[in-house]
C-alpha positions in Angstrom: -31.1 3.7 1.5 -28.1 3.8 3.8 -27.9 1.3 6.6 -28.8 2.7 10.1 -26.3 0.4 11.9 -23.7 -0.8 9.4 -22.3 -4.2 10.3 -18.5 -5.0 10.1 -19.2 -6.9 6.9 -20.8 -3.9 5.3 -18.0 -1.7 6.5 -15.5 -4.2 5.2 -17.1 -4.2 1.7 -17.3 -0.4 1.7 -13.7 0.2 2.7 -12.5 -2.6 0.4 -14.2 -0.9 -2.5 -12.6 2.4 -1.7 -9.1 0.9 -1.3 -9.5 -1.0 -4.6 -10.6 2.2 -6.4 -7.7 4.3 -5.2 -5.2 1.5 -5.7 -6.3 1.3 -9.3 -4.4 4.5 -9.9 -1.2 3.0 -8.6 -1.5 0.0 -10.9 -2.2 2.4 -13.8 0.8 4.5 -13.1 3.3 1.8 -12.2 2.5 -0.8 -14.8 -0.5 0.0 -17.1 0.5 3.4 -18.6 4.2 2.6 -19.0 3.4 -0.6 -20.8 1.0 1.1 -23.2 3.3 4.1 -23.8 6.2 1.7 -24.7 3.9 -0.1 -27.1 3.3 3.3 -28.8 7.1 3.8 -29.0 7.3 6.6 -26.4 10.9 7.1 -25.3 12.0 5.4 -22.2 13.2 8.6 -20.5 9.6 10.0 -20.8 8.1 6.8 -19.6 10.4 7.0 -16.5 8.8 10.4 -15.7 5.5 8.7 -15.1 6.8 7.4 -11.8 7.0 11.0 -10.6 3.2 10.9 -10.1 3.7 8.3 -7.3 6.0 10.7 -5.4 2.7 12.2 -4.2 2.2 9.2 -2.0 5.5 9.7 -0.2 4.7 13.3 0.7 0.9 13.0 1.5 1.7 13.7 5.2 2.2 17.3 4.2 -1.6 17.8 3.7 -2.8 15.1 6.1 -3.6 17.5 8.9 -5.9 19.9 7.0 -7.7 16.9 5.5 -8.1 15.4 8.9 -9.5 18.7 10.3 -12.0 18.8 7.5 -12.9 15.1 8.1 -13.6 15.4 11.8 -16.5 17.7 11.6 -18.2 18.6 14.9 -20.0 16.8 17.7 -18.6 13.4 16.6 -20.2 13.6 13.1 -17.6 12.7 10.5 -17.3 13.7 6.9 -15.2 10.7 5.9 -17.7 9.3 3.4 -18.3 12.7 1.7 -14.5 13.3 1.3 -13.9 9.7 0.0 -16.6 10.0 -2.5 -15.5 13.4 -3.6 -11.9 12.2 -4.1 -13.1 9.1 -6.1 -15.2 11.5 -8.2 -12.1 13.5 -9.1 -10.4 10.3 -10.1 -13.3 9.2 -12.3 -13.5 12.6 -14.0 -9.7 12.5 -14.5 -10.0 9.1 -16.1 -12.7 10.4 -18.5 -10.3 13.3 -19.4 -7.6 10.6 -19.7 -9.8 8.9 -22.3 -9.9 12.2 -24.3 -6.1 12.6 -24.0 -5.1 9.7 -26.1 -3.6 12.0 -28.8 -2.6 14.7 -26.3 0.9 15.8 -25.4 2.8 13.7 -22.9 2.7 16.5 -20.3 -1.1 16.4 -20.3 -1.1 12.6 -19.6 1.5 13.1 -16.8 -0.5 16.0 -15.3 -3.7 13.9 -15.2 -1.8 11.0 -13.5 -0.5 13.5 -10.9 -4.1 14.8 -10.3 -5.3 11.2 -9.9 -2.5 10.4 -7.5 -3.1 13.4 -5.4 -6.9 12.6 -5.2 -6.2 8.9 -4.4 -3.6 9.7 -1.7 -6.1 12.1 -0.1 -8.8 9.4 -0.2 -6.3 7.0 1.4 -5.7 9.4 4.3 -9.5 9.6 5.0 -10.2 5.9 4.5 -7.4 4.9 6.9 -8.8 7.1 9.6 -12.3 5.7 8.8 -11.0 2.2 9.2 -9.3 3.0 12.5 -12.5 4.6 13.9 -15.1 2.2 12.7 -13.4 -1.2 13.3 -12.8 -2.1 17.0 -9.1 -2.9 17.7 -9.7 -6.6 18.2 -11.4 -6.8 14.7 -9.1 -4.5 12.9 -7.3 -7.3 11.1 -10.5 -7.7 9.1 -10.2 -4.0 8.0 -6.6 -4.5 7.1 -7.5 -7.4 4.8 -9.8 -4.9 3.0 -6.9 -2.4 3.0 -4.2 -4.6 1.6 -6.4 -7.0 -0.4 -8.1 -4.0 -2.1 -4.6 -2.7 -3.0 -3.9 -5.9 -4.9 -7.2 -5.9 -6.7 -6.7 -2.3 -7.7 -3.3 -3.2 -9.0 -4.9 -5.9 -11.3 -7.5 -3.4 -12.6 -5.0 -0.6 -13.2 -2.4 -2.7 -14.8 -3.5 -6.0 -16.4 -7.1 -5.0 -17.1 -6.1 -1.6 -18.6 -3.5 -3.2 -20.9 -5.9 -5.9 -22.0 -8.7 -3.4 -22.7 -6.3 -1.1 -24.5 -5.4 -4.0 -26.9 -9.1 -4.6 -27.5 -10.9 -1.2 -27.5 -8.0 1.3 -27.4 -6.9 4.0 -24.9 -10.3 5.8 -24.7 -12.3 2.7 -24.1 -9.9 1.3 -21.5 -9.9 4.6 -19.6 -13.7 4.9 -19.6 -14.0 1.4 -18.3 -11.7 2.2 -15.4 -13.7 5.3 -14.6 -16.8 3.2 -14.4 -15.0 0.7 -12.2 -14.0 3.6 -9.8 -17.7 4.7 -9.6 -18.8 1.0 -9.1 -16.3 0.4 -6.3 -17.4 3.6 -4.6 -21.0 2.7 -4.5 -20.9 0.5 -1.3 -19.4 3.5 0.6 -22.1 5.8 -0.8 -24.7 3.4 0.6 -23.1 2.9 4.0 -23.9 5.3 6.9 -21.0 6.6 8.9 -21.8 6.2 12.6 -21.1 9.0 15.0 -17.8 8.7 16.9 -17.2 9.4 20.6 -14.7 12.3 20.8 -11.7 12.3 23.1 -11.9 14.9 25.8 -10.2 18.2 25.1 -8.6 17.0 21.9 -6.4 19.6 20.1 -7.0 20.2 16.4 -5.1 17.8 14.2 -1.5 18.9 13.5 1.4 17.2 11.8 3.7 18.5 14.6 1.4 16.9 17.2 1.9 13.6 15.5 5.7 13.8 15.6 5.5 15.0 19.2 3.9 11.8 20.4 6.4 9.0 21.5 4.0 6.4 20.1 4.3 7.8 16.6 8.1 8.0 16.8 8.3 4.4 18.0 5.8 3.4 15.2 8.1 4.9 12.6 11.0 2.9 14.0 8.9 -0.3 14.0 7.8 0.3 10.3 11.4 0.8 9.2 12.9 -2.1 11.2 10.1 -4.5 10.1 10.1 -3.7 6.4 13.7 -3.0 5.5 14.9 -6.5 4.7 11.9 -7.3 2.6 12.0 -4.0 0.8 15.6 -4.6 -0.3 14.8 -8.1 -1.6 11.6 -6.9 -3.3 13.4 -4.1 -5.1 15.8 -6.6 -6.8 13.3 -9.3 -7.6 12.6 -8.3 -11.2 16.2 -7.5 -12.2 17.5 -10.7 -10.6 15.0 -13.0 -12.3 15.7 -11.3 -15.7 19.4 -11.8 -15.2 18.7 -15.4 -14.2 17.1 -16.0 -17.5 13.4 -15.3 -17.0 11.8 -13.7 -20.1 10.0 -10.4 -19.8 6.8 -12.0 -20.8 7.1 -14.6 -18.1 8.0 -11.9 -15.6 4.9 -10.0 -16.5 2.7 -13.1 -16.0 4.5 -13.8 -12.7 3.8 -10.3 -11.4 0.2 -10.2 -12.7 -0.7 -13.7 -11.8 1.5 -15.5 -9.3 2.5 -12.3 -7.6 -1.0 -11.1 -7.1 -2.3 -14.5 -6.0 0.5 -14.8 -3.5 -0.2 -11.3 -2.3 -3.9 -12.1 -1.7 -3.0 -15.3 0.0 -0.6 -13.5 2.2 -3.2 -10.8 3.0 -5.6 -13.4 4.2 -2.9 -15.2 6.3 -1.9 -11.9 7.8 -5.5 -11.0 8.6 -6.1 -14.4 10.2 -2.9 -14.0 12.3 -3.9 -10.6 13.5 -7.3 -11.8 14.5 -6.1 -14.9 16.3 -2.9 -13.6 17.9 -3.5 -9.9 18.2 -1.5 -7.3 16.2 1.6 -7.3 18.3 2.1 -11.0 18.5 1.1 -11.4 14.8 3.7 -8.9 13.8 6.4 -10.7 15.7 5.3 -14.1 14.3 5.4 -12.8 10.7 8.9 -11.2 11.3 10.2 -14.5 12.6 8.7 -16.5 9.7 10.1 -13.9 7.2 13.6 -14.7 8.4 13.0 -18.3 7.3 11.6 -17.5 3.9 14.1 -14.8 3.1 16.8 -17.1 4.4 15.8 -19.8 1.9 15.8 -17.3 -0.9 19.2 -15.8 0.1 20.7 -19.3 0.5 19.6 -20.2 -3.0 21.2 -17.0 -4.4 24.4 -17.2 -2.3 25.0 -20.8 -3.2 24.2 -20.0 -6.9 21.5 -22.7 -7.3 20.8 -22.9 -11.0 17.1 -23.7 -10.8 14.9 -20.9 -12.2 11.5 -22.4 -11.2 12.8 -22.8 -7.6 14.1 -19.2 -7.5 10.8 -17.9 -9.0 8.8 -19.8 -6.5 10.9 -18.4 -3.6 10.4 -14.9 -4.9 6.6 -15.5 -5.1 6.7 -16.8 -1.5 8.6 -13.7 -0.4 5.9 -11.6 -2.0 3.3 -13.4 0.0 5.2 -12.8 3.2 5.5 -9.1 2.4 1.7 -8.9 2.0 1.1 -10.7 5.3 3.6 -8.3 6.8 1.7 -5.2 5.6 -1.6 -6.5 7.1 -0.1 -7.2 10.6 2.0 -4.1 10.7 -0.9 -1.9 9.7 -3.0 -3.4 12.4 -0.3 -2.7 15.0 0.5 0.8 13.8 -3.2 1.7 13.7 -3.3 1.0 17.4 -0.6 3.6 17.9 -2.5 6.3 16.1 -4.2 8.9 18.3 -7.9 8.8 18.4 -7.8 12.6 18.1 -6.1 12.5 14.7 -5.9 9.0 13.3 -5.6 10.1 9.7 -2.5 12.2 10.4 -0.7 9.7 12.6 -1.3 6.7 10.3 -0.3 8.7 7.3 3.0 9.4 8.9 3.6 5.7 9.3 2.7 5.0 5.7 4.9 7.8 4.3 7.8 6.4 6.4 7.1 3.0 4.7 7.1 4.6 1.3 10.3 6.4 1.9 11.9 3.1 3.1 10.8 1.5 -0.1 12.2 4.2 -2.3 15.5 4.3 -0.4 15.8 0.5 -0.4 15.2 0.4 -4.2 17.9 3.0 -4.9 20.4 1.5 -2.4 19.7 -2.1 -3.5 20.4 -1.2 -7.1 23.6 0.6 -6.3 24.9 -2.1 -4.0 24.0 -4.9 -6.4 25.9 -3.1 -9.2 29.0 -2.8 -7.0 29.0 -5.9 -4.8 26.6 -8.3 -6.6 23.2 -9.9 -5.8 24.5 -12.3 -3.1 25.9 -9.5 -0.9 22.7 -7.4 -1.1 20.5 -10.4 -0.2 22.8 -11.2 2.7 22.3 -7.6 4.0 18.6 -8.0 3.5 18.6 -11.2 5.5 20.6 -9.6 8.3 18.0 -6.8 8.4 15.2 -9.3 8.6 17.0 -11.1 11.5 17.3 -7.8 13.3 13.6 -7.1 12.9 12.3 -9.4 15.8 14.9 -7.9 18.2 13.9 -4.4 17.2 10.2 -5.1 17.6 10.8 -6.5 21.1 12.7 -3.4 22.2 10.0 -1.1 20.7 7.2 -3.1 22.4 9.0 -2.9 25.8 9.3 0.9 25.4 5.6 1.1 24.6 4.7 -1.1 27.6 6.6 1.2 29.9 4.7 4.1 28.5 1.4 2.5 29.5 2.5 1.5 33.1 0.9 3.7 35.9 
């Protein structure tokens, strides 16, 4: 029976389960399926097409408004839980179909991945709005731990666990286990009551244009870009740089699946602690300043051509942890800028801006590294990180002026 008055702990577990379930699809698409397809001698150009499924996440703002209108319901009664469970049900059914598609044409596999990505992205819109509404602003860092930490756990399930199960029980067995995991992770939400929400007076229906019209949203987009740009550039070149430095592919896989995830979870907890103790604005500034130091150490090692692979690997792991902490504190700050009338739309705009920054940084970083070398690109990344605290101060001052009487 659902709880009549769900505690923050119960809400944390329920939201964390949903974020883990929907992030499982990302791990499956980015790492799990490409690795298995390559083991089955599928051509690299086909494997590259798998990433098309993740483009869905960069454009989910296009359907955020109709999803939000459906979620809001009437009289303060939300449909968040119903929509999340329906979306995860689609993912679970698609994974069962995935199990039956082991011998199917590649286009069938790609189509199922796109269906799962679309369902997961829609669940993400709803769960973000749910988190904004159900967690008070001063405790939202706890919700952001569930958000980012669930993402890392989902990555483990969709990549490492899927590949391991494939080696043991085959494609069908691995897919069915993932489907069962999605159902299991969704159960806490199914058993958690969604409290009624106090509606803002005379709120217009959710619209994408309404989100872009608000200065807070436009400033939030700038904050997301300024805050993430340096780290995104460095992150995009981590794998290629370490391979060129002599790290084996097997070791890189262990690094991403073990050290990278561990650092990510540690960074998630650190970011959540900072958001709780300092508040989202000060925590975001603190992480931006510390990031200058960690990225500066990494850039210095690269620029001065330090031939110490364990040191370089450790610095990249540290950088990954800082990125995770950054996601937590920035999400906490950006959630405060989302309108209470359409939180799912506004926060989706911020997330899509982040995804577009990541894609552009990945492409630009590769092109610049090919032409100017790794040291030049990491210097640019460091300069961008140094500019982040200044940019955040200017954005916060603008927002402060908006709130003055």
